[in-house]
C-alpha positions, 0 to 999 in steps of 0.5 A: 521471505524477501525484504527490501527496505527503503530502496526506490531503485528496487522494482518490487513488482517487476521481479520474479524469483520463481514464485510468480510476480508479487500481488501486494507490498507490505511495509510492516509495523516498523515506524508506524504511528497514528497518521503515518502514510506510505505511498509506493508504486502499485503492481500496475503501471500508473497505480499506487499502493497506499499504506495508512496507519489510522484507528479503525473508527477512521477507516469505518467512517471513510468506508461509510462516506459515499462520496469518498468511496466513489472517488476511490473505487474503480 
């Protein structure tokens, strides 16, 4: 496992250590509590990865909200 933390200069998706390009970036459980949101660059130029720390019920409500899902689906 390779870990880079709190470095906006480290290109998470642009590095290949011989295993292929990363497909996802995980921020881990450290410092996570209700309502914490982390936003990082995504794997494709112009995209973003969003990490939300919310109760399951909130995610279920978001998933069942048609207008919300239309706005965030490709």
